C-alpha positions as CSV (number, residue, x, y, z in Angstrom):
1,M,22.9,49.3,69.7
2,A,20.3,46.8,70.9
3,P,17.5,45.5,68.6
4,M,14.3,47.5,68.7
5,T,11.5,45.6,70.2
6,Q,8.9,48.3,70.9
7,A,6.1,48.7,68.5
8,S,4.4,51.5,70.5
9,L,5.5,54.9,71.8
10,S,6.0,55.0,75.6
11,P,5.5,58.3,77.3
12,R,9.2,58.9,77.4
13,A,9.5,58.1,73.6
14,W,6.6,60.5,72.9
15,A,8.3,63.2,74.9
16,E,11.6,62.8,73.1
17,L,9.8,62.6,69.7
18,L,8.0,65.9,70.5
19,L,11.4,67.4,71.5
20,L,12.9,66.2,68.2
21,A,10.0,67.8,66.3
22,L,10.5,71.1,68.1
23,I,14.2,71.0,67.3
24,W,13.8,70.2,63.6
25,G,10.8,72.5,63.3
26,A,12.7,75.4,64.7
27,S,15.6,74.5,62.4
28,F,13.5,75.6,59.4
29,L,13.0,78.9,61.0
30,S,16.6,79.3,61.9
31,I,17.7,78.5,58.4
32,R,15.4,81.2,57.0
33,V,16.8,83.7,59.5
34,A,20.4,82.9,58.4
35,L,19.5,83.2,54.7
36,Y,18.8,86.9,55.2
37,E,22.5,87.4,55.7
38,I,24.4,84.5,54.1
39,G,24.0,82.4,51.0
40,P,22.5,78.9,51.0
41,L,25.9,77.2,50.4
42,W,27.4,78.9,53.5
43,V,24.2,77.9,55.5
44,V,25.0,74.3,54.7
45,A,28.8,74.7,55.2
46,W,28.3,76.2,58.7
47,R,25.6,73.6,59.5
48,T,27.8,70.6,58.6
49,G,31.1,72.0,59.7
50,L,30.1,73.0,63.2
51,A,28.0,69.8,63.6
52,A,31.1,67.7,62.6
53,L,33.3,69.5,65.1
54,L,30.7,68.8,67.9
55,L,30.4,65.2,67.0
56,W,34.1,64.7,66.8
57,G,34.5,66.2,70.3
58,L,31.9,63.8,71.5
59,A,33.6,60.9,69.8
60,F,36.9,61.6,71.5
61,A,35.2,62.2,74.9
62,R,33.4,58.9,74.7
63,G,36.0,56.9,72.9
64,W,33.8,55.9,70.0
65,S,35.3,53.1,67.8
66,L,35.7,54.6,64.3
67,P,36.0,52.8,61.0
68,R,39.5,52.4,59.6
69,D,38.9,50.9,56.2
70,R,38.7,53.1,53.1
71,G,35.5,51.3,51.8
72,T,33.5,52.4,54.8
73,W,34.7,56.0,54.6
74,A,33.9,56.1,50.8
75,A,30.4,54.8,51.6
76,L,30.1,57.5,54.3
77,A,31.1,60.1,51.7
78,V,28.3,59.0,49.4
79,M,26.0,59.2,52.4
80,G,27.2,62.7,53.2
81,A,26.4,63.8,49.7
82,L,23.0,62.2,49.5
83,N,21.8,62.9,53.0
84,N,23.4,66.3,53.8
85,A,25.2,68.2,51.1
86,L,22.7,67.8,48.3
87,P,19.4,68.0,50.1
88,F,20.5,70.7,52.6
89,T,21.6,72.9,49.7
90,L,18.5,72.3,47.6
91,M,16.2,73.1,50.5
92,A,18.2,76.1,51.7
93,W,18.1,77.5,48.2
94,G,14.4,76.8,47.9
95,Q,13.6,78.3,51.2
96,Q,14.8,81.7,49.9
97,H,11.7,81.8,47.7
98,I,9.0,79.9,49.6
99,T,7.7,80.0,53.2
100,T,9.2,78.1,56.1
101,G,5.9,76.2,56.5
102,L,5.6,75.1,52.9
103,T,9.2,73.9,53.0
104,S,8.4,71.7,56.0
105,I,5.3,70.3,54.4
106,L,7.1,69.3,51.2
107,N,10.0,67.9,53.4
108,A,7.5,65.5,55.0
109,G,7.2,63.7,51.7
110,T,10.6,62.1,52.4
111,A,9.0,59.1,54.0
112,V,6.8,58.6,50.9
113,W,9.8,58.5,48.6
114,G,11.6,56.3,51.0
115,V,8.9,53.6,50.9
116,L,8.7,53.7,47.1
117,L,12.4,53.5,46.5
118,A,12.9,50.8,49.2
119,A,10.2,48.7,47.4
120,L,12.0,49.1,44.1
121,V,15.5,48.2,45.5
122,L,15.2,46.1,48.6
123,A,13.8,42.6,48.6
124,D,12.3,42.8,52.1
125,E,10.4,46.0,51.5
126,R,7.5,45.0,49.2
127,L,4.9,47.6,48.2
128,T,1.8,46.0,49.6
129,P,-1.7,47.4,48.7
130,R,-1.8,49.4,51.9
131,R,1.6,50.9,51.4
132,A,0.8,51.7,47.8
133,A,-2.3,53.5,49.0
134,G,-0.2,55.5,51.5
135,V,2.3,56.4,48.8
136,G,-0.5,57.5,46.5
137,L,-2.0,59.7,49.2
138,G,1.4,61.1,50.0
139,F,2.1,62.1,46.4
140,A,-1.4,63.6,46.1
141,G,-0.6,65.7,49.2
142,V,2.7,67.0,47.8
143,A,1.1,67.8,44.4
144,T,-1.8,69.6,46.2
145,A,0.6,71.6,48.4
146,I,2.6,72.7,45.3
147,G,-0.5,73.3,43.2
148,P,-1.3,72.3,39.6
149,G,-0.6,75.9,38.4
150,E,2.9,75.9,40.0
151,L,3.7,72.6,38.4
152,R,3.1,74.0,34.9
153,S,5.1,77.2,35.5
154,L,8.9,77.8,35.7
155,D,9.1,80.8,38.0
156,L,11.3,81.0,41.1
157,T,8.5,79.9,43.3
158,S,7.8,76.7,41.4
159,L,11.5,75.9,41.0
160,A,12.0,76.4,44.7
161,Q,9.3,74.0,45.5
162,L,10.7,71.4,43.0
163,A,14.1,71.9,44.6
164,V,12.7,71.0,48.0
165,V,11.0,67.9,46.5
166,A,14.3,66.9,44.9
167,G,15.9,67.2,48.3
168,T,13.4,64.8,49.8
169,L,14.2,62.3,47.0
170,S,17.9,62.6,47.9
171,Y,17.0,61.9,51.5
172,A,15.1,58.8,50.4
173,L,18.1,57.6,48.2
174,A,20.3,58.1,51.3
175,S,18.0,55.9,53.4
176,V,18.2,53.0,50.8
177,W,22.0,53.5,50.6
178,A,22.2,53.2,54.4
179,R,20.2,50.0,54.4
180,V,22.6,48.5,51.8
181,R,26.0,49.7,53.1
182,F,25.9,50.4,56.9
183,K,24.7,47.2,58.5
184,G,26.4,46.8,61.8
185,L,27.8,50.4,61.9
186,A,26.8,52.2,65.1
187,P,24.4,55.0,64.1
188,P,26.2,57.8,65.9
189,V,29.5,56.8,64.3
190,A,27.7,56.7,60.9
191,A,26.3,60.1,61.5
192,L,29.8,61.4,62.5
193,G,31.3,60.1,59.3
194,M,28.4,61.3,57.1
195,V,28.5,64.9,58.5
196,T,32.3,65.1,58.3
197,A,32.2,64.0,54.7
198,S,29.5,66.6,53.8
199,A,31.4,69.3,55.6
200,L,34.5,68.5,53.6
201,M,32.4,68.9,50.4
202,M,30.6,72.0,51.4
203,L,33.3,74.2,52.9
204,P,35.4,74.5,49.7
205,T,32.3,74.7,47.5
206,A,30.8,77.6,49.5
207,W,34.1,79.4,49.5
208,I,34.6,79.0,45.7
209,V,31.0,79.9,44.8
210,E,29.9,82.4,47.4
211,G,33.3,83.8,48.5
212,S,34.9,83.8,51.9
213,P,32.6,83.5,54.9
214,R,31.1,86.6,56.3
215,L,31.8,86.9,60.0
216,A,30.3,90.3,60.6
217,L,26.8,88.9,61.1
218,S,24.0,90.0,63.4
219,A,23.4,88.2,66.7
220,Q,20.2,86.7,65.3
221,A,22.1,85.2,62.4
222,W,24.8,83.7,64.7
223,A,22.1,82.3,67.0
224,A,20.4,80.8,64.0
225,I,23.6,79.2,62.8
226,L,24.4,77.8,66.2
227,W,20.9,76.4,66.5
228,F,20.7,74.6,63.2
229,A,24.3,73.3,63.5
230,G,24.4,72.3,67.2
231,A,20.8,71.5,68.0
232,G,19.3,70.9,64.6
233,T,22.1,68.6,63.3
234,A,24.5,67.2,66.0
235,L,22.1,66.9,68.9
236,A,19.1,66.0,66.7
237,Y,20.9,63.0,65.2
238,L,21.7,61.6,68.6
239,L,18.2,62.2,69.9
240,Y,16.7,60.7,66.7
241,Y,18.5,57.4,67.3
242,R,17.5,57.3,70.9
243,V,13.8,57.5,69.9
244,L,14.5,55.0,67.1
245,A,15.9,52.5,69.6
246,M,12.9,52.9,71.9
247,A,10.0,53.0,69.5
248,G,11.1,51.5,66.1
249,S,11.5,53.1,62.7
250,G,7.7,53.2,61.9
251,N,6.8,55.1,65.0
252,T,9.8,57.4,64.7
253,M,8.6,58.3,61.2
254,L,5.7,60.2,62.9
255,V,8.2,63.0,63.5
256,T,7.7,64.0,59.9
257,L,4.0,64.8,60.8
258,L,5.0,66.8,63.9
259,I,7.6,69.0,62.2
260,P,5.3,71.0,59.9
261,P,2.9,72.3,62.6
262,V,6.0,73.6,64.5
263,A,7.6,75.2,61.5
264,I,4.3,76.7,60.3
265,T,3.6,78.2,63.8
266,L,7.1,79.6,64.2
267,G,7.1,81.0,60.6
268,W,3.8,82.8,61.3
269,A,4.7,84.0,64.8
270,V,8.3,85.2,64.0
271,L,8.3,86.0,60.3
272,G,4.7,86.8,59.7
273,E,4.4,84.0,57.1
274,D,1.1,82.6,56.0
275,L,0.0,79.5,54.1
276,S,-2.7,79.0,51.5
277,P,-5.6,76.7,52.2
278,R,-4.3,74.6,49.4
279,A,-1.0,74.0,51.2
280,L,-2.8,73.0,54.4
281,M,-5.0,70.6,52.4
282,G,-1.9,69.1,50.9
283,F,-0.5,68.5,54.3
284,A,-3.7,66.8,55.4
285,L,-3.5,64.4,52.5
286,L,0.2,63.8,53.1
287,A,-0.5,63.2,56.8
288,A,-3.1,60.6,55.9
289,G,-0.7,58.8,53.6
290,L,2.0,58.7,56.3
291,L,-0.4,57.4,58.9
292,L,-1.5,54.7,56.5
293,L,2.1,53.8,55.9
294,N,2.8,53.7,59.6
295,R,-0.2,51.4,60.4
296,R,1.2,47.9,61.0
297,P,0.7,45.0,63.4
298,A,2.8,44.9,66.5
299,R,5.9,42.8,65.9
300,K,9.6,42.7,66.7
301,A,11.6,45.1,64.6
302,H,14.5,43.9,62.5
303,P,17.8,43.9,64.5
304,R,19.5,46.1,61.9
305,A,16.8,48.7,61.7
306,T,18.8,51.1,63.9
307,A,21.4,51.5,61.2
308,T,19.0,52.2,58.3
309,P,16.8,55.3,58.6
310,F,18.9,58.4,58.2
311,S,16.4,60.6,56.5
312,S,13.3,61.8,58.3
313,G,13.9,65.1,56.7
314,R,15.4,67.9,58.6
């Protein structure tokens, strides 16, 4: 893929970024709908399994050049665990006990963890005073959204919120892993390998832990599964990299700010969910932190940037 040279969002990039936010925002709702009828492990197994089938069909149709060495596939397996299997499972389990909107707000903290871990591991990602301030605001936003009282308790609600936060940390680890291991690997091919590996992990795990898959599901549940697997995973990955190539990783990170309003609105309109003022205040602090992290002078992006950000949180 060509190097990213744009430091601003064109109208086309904005349109596709908004479409991506709608897809991922609706994915939070579709996951919650599916959880009424199937367990969290089968939610992840359906999501990764169907997405892998769709991406493999596209790979054969377009003649993608796939890696042949075991080292690359082993690295993709680690990526599948860190970026799909583990965070998808943690967030699906957590979403059984907290609202769709709050899940999406906590999910937006992925970018904050990503900046912090990159500064600790990667030599070219120093934690400048501005970035440190953005990280601080982001953490303050996550803590505010959860609430001091919830952090001190160990009930299902607090554990669910901590599970979602743990999922965002896994996303951030995946982003650093991608920077280190996938230089030069085409992003759609990396996404294909990653989703395939996670599907191979989750299908037997779901079968062993939650039993054989239930096929007698409602039309709403099947629609939800098709949405978060087809649109929210397979299509969203391809769209994500299109925006990344047009606008750069910093601008693409803004999708993490656009997802929560979509998820909050859909959760309220479809499921009757409501959010506390504390959660909304937490999102405001988190948004301020992410905007501060995204504020940078216009410059040419690194040629390998297209292969690094896998985890905007979805």
